[in-house]
C-alpha positions, 0 to 999 in steps of 0.5 A: 447500486453496486455499479454506482458505488464501484465507479464512485470509489474508483474515481475517488481512488484515482483522483486521490492517487493523482493528487498524491502524485501532483502534490509537493507536500508530503503530509498531503501525500500521506493523506491522499494515500489514506483516501486511496487505501480506504477506497481500495477497501471499499472496492474489496468490500464490493468484491464480497471479500469483507475480511480483506476489505477490513484488513485494507482499511484497518492495517493500511489506512490506519496503522501503516499510514500513521507510521508514514505520517510520523516519519514525514513529520519527524524528517525535514524534507524541505531541503530537496534532492541535490542535482548529483542525486537527481540523475541517480534517482531518475535512472532508478525511477526508469527501472522501477517504471519498466518493472511496473509496466511488465507487472501490469501487462502480466496482471492484465494477461492473468486477469483475462484467464477464466477463473473457476467459481469454486476459487471465487467462493474462497477468495476472501475467506479468513479461514482459507487465508489463515490456512495459507499464511500458516502453511504455505506462506509461513516463512514469508509471513514471519520474515515480514513480521520481523521486518516490521518489528525492526522498523518499529525499533528503528523508529523508537531509536530515532525518536530517542536520539532526537529527544536527547539532542 
């Protein structure tokens, strides 16, 4: 049953990501991304990491995607990109694609290394995750929270400007 669920979630996730890439409508892209996040949460659940699965679904598929949909609805994206900006974005996309390919190769290389069973038992433990967040990764965690607050303040300022006009 676990293999069936894995393949079902993987196929749905891949199909939704492909739908997101193919679709031209930004609202549909956000909805496809929500489906992909939920499938990823299911895959984390199959890996016996229930905390990470719940965080994936609640935080990413819930809160973050609501913000994405809010921004998509607020900004007029029907104009398109001008031809002078298309060249710049193509070069930037090529650089990002090269970085992602290198990252993929390094990830596959690291996935082939054996992992101890003790490390696997602690994989999705909320206690260990909290201990790591508030000791080793305290500063990146706090910087991320400040960036999220800045994004929320920026969204509120944009909405207030729109209401005044």
